[in-house]
ZATIVEX-204806 format. One record per residue (C-alpha): x, y, z; residue in three letters. Coordinates in steps of 0.1 Angstrom, whole numbers, plus 2048, in hexadecimal, padded with zeros to 3 digits. Layout:
BEGIN
XYZALA
...
This chain:
BEGIN
55B9F7505MET
5609DE4EAARG
5399E94DCLEU
546A104E0LYS
564A034C3ALA
54B9EF4AEILE
534A114AEILE
554A2A4A7GLY
563A1048EGLN
53DA1547ASER
53DA38479ARG
55DA3A46EGLN
55CA1F44FARG
536A35448TRP
547A52447ARG
564A4142BGLY
545A3941ALEU
535A62415GLN
537A653F4PRO
545A853E1ASP
536AA43D9GLN
536A943B4ARG
526A723B8LEU
50CA883D6ARG
500AA13BBPHE
4F7A8239FGLU
4E8A693BDLEU
4D1A8A3C8VAL
4CCA923A4ARG
4C1A7239EALA
4A2A743BCLEU
495A8F3A1TYR
49DA75385GLY
48AA84363VAL
474A66361THR
477A47376SER
474A60398THR
456A7638EPRO
445A59384LYS
449A463A3ALA
43EA613BBMET
41BA653A7VAL
413A413A4GLY
420A3D3CCALA
402A5D3D2THR
3EBA4F3BEPHE
3ECA323CCALA
3E9A413EFALA
3CFA573E4LEU
3BEA373D6ALA
3BFA253F5ALA
3BBA40410THR
399A4E3F7GLY
388A293FDTHR
394A1F420ALA
37DA41428GLY
35DA3D40DVAL
360A1641BLEU
363A1F444SER
354A44442GLY
370A4C459ASP
379A71450ARG
39DA6C45EALA
3A3A5F437TYR
395A7B42AGLY
3B5A8943FILE
3CFA71431PHE
3C1A7A414LEU
3CDA9C414VAL
3E9A9341EGLY
3F5A80406PHE
3E6A9C3EELEU
3FEAB73F8LEU
41DAA3401ILE
41AA903DCGLY
413AB83CBVAL
430AC53E3GLY
447AAC3D3ARG
43AAAF3B0GLY
443AD43B0LEU
465ACE3C1ALA
469ABA3A5SER
462AD338AARG
476AF039DLEU
497AD539ETYR
494AD0377HIS
490AF5374ARG
4B1AFF387ILE
4CFAFC374ARG
4E9AEA391HIS
510AE8396ASP
51FAC639CPRO
536AD83B8LEU
51CAEE3C5ASP
516AD93E9THR
4FEAF73FAALA
4EBAED3E1ALA
4EAACA3DCTHR
4E5AC6402ARG
4C5ADF3FBHIS
4B3AC83E5TRP
4C2AA63F5GLU
4A7AB4414LEU
48CAC1402VAL
48DA9A3F6ALA
48FA8A411LEU
471AA1425ALA
45CA96406GLY
464A6D410ALA
466A7142FTRP
444A86431ALA
438A6C418PHE
440A5042BALA
436A5B44FGLY
411A5C43FLEU
414A39435VAL
41DA2E456GLY
401A43469PHE
3E8A3A450THR
3EFA13455GLY
3F4A1647CALA
3D1A2647ATYR
3C0A0B465ALA
3CF9F247ELEU
3BFA01498MET
39FA0C490TYR
3959F7470GLN
3979D247EHIS
3929B746DGLY
3869CB44ETHR
3909C742AASP
39E9F0431ILE
3B39E044CGLU
3BE9C942ETHR
3C29E5414LEU
3D29FD428ILE
3EC9DD436SER
3F29D0413CYS
3F89F9402CYS
4119FB426VAL
4279E041AMET
4279E73F6GLY
434A073FFTYR
4549F8415LEU
45B9E43F3ALA
45F9FC3E0GLY
474A173F7ALA
4889FD404SER
4929F03DCSER
492A163CCARG
4A7A2D3DFASN
4BEA113ECALA
4D8A283DBSER
4D1A433F9ARG
4D2A31420PRO
4C6A5442ELEU
4A4A5341DILE
49DA35418THR
4A2A29440ILE
490A47446GLY
473A3A432GLN
472A18441LEU
475A27462SER
454A3F460PHE
443A2844DTHR
449A03465CYS
44CA16485ILE
425A20489PRO
419A03478PHE
42B9E648BILE
4249F94AEPHE
3FE9F749CALA
4039CF496LEU
4159CB4B8LEU
3F59DD4C9SER
3DE9C64BCARG
3EA9A94D2GLY
3E19894C3ASP
3F89724AEPHE
3F397848AVAL
3F99A1490HIS
4169954A8VAL
423986491MET
41E99E476LEU
4309B5488ALA
44D99C48DVAL
44D995467VAL
44E9BE45CVAL
4699C6477THR
4809A9467VAL
4789BD447LEU
47B9DB452TYR
4A59D2462VAL
4AB9BC443GLY
49D9D742AALA
4B69EF43DVAL
4D69D743EVAL
4CD9D441AVAL
4D19F8411CYS
4F39FB42BARG
5029E1415THR
4F59EE3F2VAL
4FAA103F8PHE
524A08407GLU
5299F23E6ASN
51EA0E3D0PHE
531A283E0VAL
54FA133E5LEU
54DA073BAARG
545A2C3B8HIS
567A333C7GLN
57AA1B3B6ALA
56EA2A39CPHE
57CA463A2GLN
5A1A353A9ARG
5A0A24388ASN
591A45372GLU
5B0A57383LYS
5CBA41371LEU
5B8A42356ALA
5B0A68350ARG
5C4A76365ARG
5EEA7F369ASP
601A6B380PRO
618A85389LEU
605A9F38ATHR
5E4A93391GLY
5D7AAB374THR
5C2AA1357TRP
5D2A8B33AASN
5D2A94317ARG
5B9A7E310ALA
5A2A8732AALA
5ABAAC329PHE
5A7AAD2FALEU
57FA9830AASP
579AB6328LEU
580AD1309LEU
56BABB2EDTHR
54CAC1306ARG
551AE4307GLN
550AE52DFPHE
52DAD32E4GLY
51BABB2CDPRO
523AD22ADTHR
541AE42A3GLU
545B03298PRO
53FB092BDTHR
533B2C2C9LYS
540B252ECASN
561B3E2F8GLN
57BB25303ILE
59BB3330FGLY
5B9B1F303LEU
5DDB1C317ILE
5FAB0B30AALA
618B0931EVAL
639AFE31EASP
655AFF335LEU
675B0E328ASP
691AFC339ARG
683ADC348PHE
697AC4334LYS
6B8AD9340ASP
6ABAD6367ILE
69FAB0363ASN
6C4AA7351ASP
6D4ABB36ATHR
6C7AB538APHE
6B4A93382GLY
692A8337DHIS
689A863A7PRO
68DAB23A1VAL
67FAB237FGLY
659AA0391ASP
65DABA3AAALA
663AD3392VAL
63FAC937CLEU
62CAC239EARG
63BAE83ACGLU
62AAF9381ALA
60FAE738AVAL
604AF63ADASP
60EB1439BARG
5FDB14382ILE
5DBB0A393GLN
5E3B273B1SER
5DBB3C391VAL
5BAB2C383LEU
59AB24390CYS
583B0C399THR
571B07376VAL
593B0C361ASP
59EAE8353GLN
5C8AE0354LEU
5DAAC4346SER
5F9AB9343ARG
5FEAAA31DVAL
621AA231BGLY
646AA2331GLY
648ACA337ASP
623AD4322GLU
605AE1331PHE
5E2AE7321LEU
5CAB02334ILE
5A3B0632DMET
591B22337LEU
56CB20335THR
54CB2E348GLU
555B52338GLY
57AB54340ARG
587B4A31BALA
58BB74315HIS
5A1B75334GLU
5BAB60325VAL
5D5B7231EGLU
5D2B8033FASP
5D6B5C350VAL
5EDB5633CALA
604B6F347ARG
600B6836ESER
60AB45368ILE
62AB51353LEU
638B6D36FGLU
62EB4A38CARG
641B31374LEU
662B4E374ARG
666B4B398GLU
684B323A5PRO
678B113AAPHE
68DB053CEALA
690ADE3D8PHE
6A8ADA3F6GLU
6CAAEA3EASER
6BDAED3C6ILE
6B2B0B3B8ARG
6AAB10392SER
695B24378VAL
682B12362CYS
669B30353GLY
653B28336ALA
63DB33312SER
61FB33310LEU
607B362F0GLY
5E3B3F2F2CYS
5C3B3A2DFALA
59FB402DFILE
584B2D2D2ALA
570B352BBPRO
585B572B1ARG
5A6B442ADASP
58FB1C2A4GLY
56EB132A2ALA
57CAED2A8SER
595ADE2C3VAL
5ADAD22A9ASP
5AEAFA29EGLU
5AFB052C1LEU
5CAAEE2CBLEU
5E0AF52AAARG
5DAB162B0ASN
5E4B162D6ALA
604AFF2C4ASP
60EB1A2ADLEU
609B372C9ALA
621B262DELEU
63BB1A2BETYR
63AB432B8GLU
643B482E1ALA
65EB312E5LYS
66AB3F2C0ALA
66EB602CBARG
687B582E8GLY
66BB46308ARG
65EB52323GLY
642B6530FGLN
61BB6230DVAL
617B642E7VAL
5ECB632DBCYS
5E7B552BBTYR
5E4B6B29ESER
5DBB5F277VAL
600B6426AALA
603B46280PHE
5EFB2E26DSER
5FEB4124BTHR
624B37258GLN
619B19263TYR
605B0B23FHIS
624B19232GLN
63CB06240ARG
628AE823CILE
627AEA218ALA
64BAF421BLEU
650AD422DGLU
63EAC3212HIS
651ACB1F7ASP
673AC5207LEU
669A9F20BGLU
66EA991E7SER
685AB91DDALA
6A4AA01DFLEU
68FA881CBALA
686AA21B2ARG
6ADAAD1AALYS
6A5AD11B7GLU
6BDACF1D4LEU
6E1ADB1C4GLU
702AE71D8LEU
717B051D3GLU
739B0C1DETYR
743B2C1EDGLN
76AB281EAPRO
781B31207ILE
7A1B471FCVAL
7C3B51205ASP
7C4B771FCHIS
7E8B7A1FCARG
7E8B5F1DDSER
7C4B5A1D3GLY
7CBB391D9ARG
7A6B1F1E0THR
7B1B13206LEU
78AB05209CYS
76BB061FCCYS
74DB0620DGLU
72EAED201ALA
70EB04202LEU
6E9AF51FFLEU
6D4B031E9ARG
6ACAFF1DETRP
69FB041BAARG
67AB011B5ARG
66AB0D198ASP
65AB2A1ACSER
682B351B1GLY
698B2D1CAARG
692B2A1F1ILE
6A8B3E208SER
6BAB26221PRO
6AEB3523AALA
68CB28234ALA
693B0322EPHE
6B2AF923FILE
699B02265PRO
680AE8250VAL
69AACF24EMET
6A9AD026EGLU
683AD1281SER
675AB726DTHR
696AA026BGLY
698AA0242LEU
6BFAB524CILE
6CCA8D251VAL
6C3A7D232PRO
6CCA9F220ILE
6ECAA7233GLY
6FBA8222DALA
6F0A8C207TRP
702AAD208VAL
723A9D21BLEU
729A82203THR
71CA971E0SER
736AB51EFALA
753A941F0CYS
74CA8D1D4ARG
74DAB11C4GLU
76BAB91D5ALA
77FA961C5VAL
782AAC1A5ARG
793AC91B2TRP
7B6ACD1BDASP
7C7AB91D7PRO
7D0AD61EBALA
7ACAEB1EAVAL
795ADC205LYS
76DAD6209VAL
759AE1227THR
736AD522FVAL
721AE124AASN
70FACA261LEU
6F0AD127BSER
6EEAC92A0ALA
6CDAB3292VAL
6E9AA127FGLN
6FEA9C2A2PHE
6E1A902B8ARG
6E1A6F2A5ARG
701A622B1GLY
71FA572A0ARG
706A52281ASP
713A6F27BILE
73DA5F278VAL
72AA43266ASN
718A5D24ATHR
742A6F247VAL
74FA4C243ASN
737A4322CSER
73CA62217ALA
761A63216LEU
762A3E20CLEU
749A441F1GLN
759A661DDSER
77BA541E8GLY
788A771F9LEU
7A0A7B214PRO
797A7E234ALA
7ABA9E230ARG
79CAB321CARG
77CAB022BLEU
773ACF248GLU
753ACE259LEU
740AEE265GLU
732AEE289ILE
720B0A29DTHR
71CB0B2C2GLU
6F5AFD2C0SER
707ADC2B7VAL
71FAD92DALEU
700AED2F2ILE
6E8AD02E8ASP
703AB72F6ASP
726ABE2FCSER
72EA9C30ATHR
721A872EASER
730AA12D0ALA
751AA32DCLEU
755A7F2DBALA
74BA842B8ILE
75EA9B2AFLEU
77DA8D2BAGLU
773A702A8GLU
772A84289LEU
793A9828CARG
7A2A77292SER
798A70271MET
7AEA8A267GLY
78CA9E25EILE
791AC3268GLY
774ACF27CILE
76EAF7277ALA
75DB0B291LEU
73FB2027CASP
733B4528BASP
74DB492A1PHE
74DB692B3GLY
723B662BCTHR
722B4A2D4GLY
71FB482F7PHE
737B37302ALA
754B342DESER
773B392F3LEU
76EB1F308SER
764B082E7TYR
789B122DDLEU
796B002F8SER
782AE22FEASP
778AD32DDTYR
791AC82BEPRO
78FAE62A5PHE
7A1AEA287SER
799B0C27CLYS
77EB27285ILE
76DB3F26ELYS
766B5D27FILE
743B68277ASP
738B8425DARG
726BA0276LYS
74FBA4280PHE
75BBA125DCYS
747BBB24DGLN
744BD326AASN
768BD6274ALA
76FBF2260ASP
75AC0F26DGLN
760BFE291SER
77ABFC2A6TRP
768BE82C1ARG
75FBCF2A3THR
787BD3299ALA
794BD12BBALA
77FBA72BCILE
78EB9D2A0LEU
7B0BA92A5ARG
7ACB922C5SER
79CB782B9ILE
7BAB7629DTHR
7D4B732B7GLN
7C0B5A2C8ILE
7C0B452A8SER
7E3B4829FARG
7EDB3F2C6GLU
7D6B1C2C8LEU
7E2B1A2A0ARG
7BFB16293LEU
7BBB22272GLU
7A2B4326FCYS
78FB4A252VAL
77AB7124DALA
75BB67243GLU
740B82233GLY
75CB97224VAL
74CBAA205GLU
75DBC9207THR
784BD31F9LEU
787BE9219ALA
778BCA230GLN
792BB621ELEU
7B0BD022CASP
7A4BCD24FGLN
7A3BA424BMET
7C8BA923EGLN
7D3BC4256HIS
7C7BAB26DPHE
7DBB98266GLY
7BBB77252ILE
7CFB6323AGLU
7A9B5322EALA
78AB67224VAL
770B5B219GLN
754B7020AGLY
746B861EATYR
763B961E7VAL
770B791DAPHE
750B641CESER
72FB621D0ARG
724B3A1D5PRO
727B271B6LEU
719B0A1A3VAL
737AED1A3ALA
743AF317EPRO
740B1A182LEU
757B1319FLEU
772AF9192ARG
777B10177GLN
77DB31191LEU
795B191AAILE
7A5B0F190GLU
7BFB31190ARG
7C2B481AAPRO
7A5B5A1B5ILE
7AAB841BBPHE
791B9F1C1PRO
77FBAF1A9ALA
790BD11B1GLY
7B0BC41AELEU
7B3BB2192ARG
7C2BCE17EGLU
7E1BC9198ARG
7E6BA818CHIS
7E9BA0169ARG
7F9B82168SER
7D0B72169VAL
7C4B6C142THR
7A4B77132ALA
796B5813BGLU
794B5515EPRO
791B7D161LEU
76EB75149ASP
767B5E160LEU
769B7817ELEU
758B8D16EARG
737B7A16CARG
73BB6F18FVAL
73FB93199ALA
71DB99187SER
């Protein structure tokens, strides 16, 4: 029973040491090595031919002629097999082909070894005490030494070679019966057993080291959470596909994937659920891919996929299949959530003849997919690169725009249309270059994405406060704040305090405008900051009211002092009864909540009449004034401001401000 258990443990240990397919492929390829293996086979064949030929000549025994022909046929067969192996393209993952070529090598080695053993045995039995016996015996011993050392990493072949050579040779030695030959048989037997043990030990160490290397490689080249390639390993694979020289001619498809709502899931349900979503997302992606495709997790919720082997033209179809799989809800225990994804595609060499270019263009396509509303597949277009280079140039110029004094502020008054009195002036950032003015819609998003909004926003706040000190004390100044500024926590409070201290402007004369995006990013932090600013006496206005998802709930939850109705409602009020009904409701809500209500974008007298009809007193728009630089604004707000069409009704206005109004209107 104990022996049976030992045998069972040995078998189990041996199974655990079996090489994986890739290692097995490399070991088989080593049997057909380009230099060492063919030379060894040729050398062994010529040695055998020389020994058997010499023995045949000296003895006149025709049996050695048969052995010579056998060695010649086996040598030619092994040589042809080696040449054929090197002419064929081999797949490292093809198990059947690897097994086939392993058996071919094994058959050749065993046949040669068996013939060596029988030749040695024949010489011992029929050439007693002759030089031929000595010659053949020495050749056999030399072959045993060479075989045991050269193929130690392949125990099956090596043990077979030793067995087929030693067993007939040992029996022949024992058959002689004399002390010397029996002792020689014992020595050969000991060498045989020792070589088998050494062969097993070498092979075990070899496989164990390979397995350890694989574990280390997995840690270094694999993502520990999902098991996919990490970024460095994926880039290495991608670089190999491009070959040693660029630009490449290989067709390579690249898909960039970004999970749309992963951050929300991770923040809401915790990291364990987030990790489960990532693993499930990888499983879904891999269900669409083929074995030759490569998948990598390159960031928190970002993946890259490489398609090769003639599949590059399928990149868009594969991307759409992945999108459909990722649109399906993720369910974990009682949690069920939709994540979704955005995907960008690029194909080399059409969309990039180098690794860097292909990666950049796939990212540009992904960026465009997000800009279009997410949950889409976008393939790269040359227009994306044009926009990218324009954006990079804009970023570069914007970094030094403040130092070159290209940035300036204009102010647009908010007027009480009943009296023409200026209630407040909104500070608006403008960028003037030698080539002309840059639209705020073009450079404000760049400022936010690069973080330049923080230092430039601080300059805007300080400059606006300094300018407001020069106005009538009853006139306030309004400054817009970005969501990016709020993401830095209390830094925005410190910036506001610094601006007030440097300018000497009372806090009650400063109003800060925010949009819904500030509240969506981090509602808890935003609430704390807004309450602290309100406690200082600063006014808080909600801009673009009526266009967000939850504006009414914001009025209840946040300490606003003013709401500004979005311009699209004000400009359409005289044409749509639906819009008029919405404006009437907003006015009623603001009145009940005791919030000041401002109508933005009022441009015509008809629109102004509508605002008056709804009871909206504070109006901002071209009907009163365009945004003005500070010197012109100061002159404008010194006196009541009336719409150009009503000037004749207000003859109390002097000629000087009328001339100013004409310049503004023009």
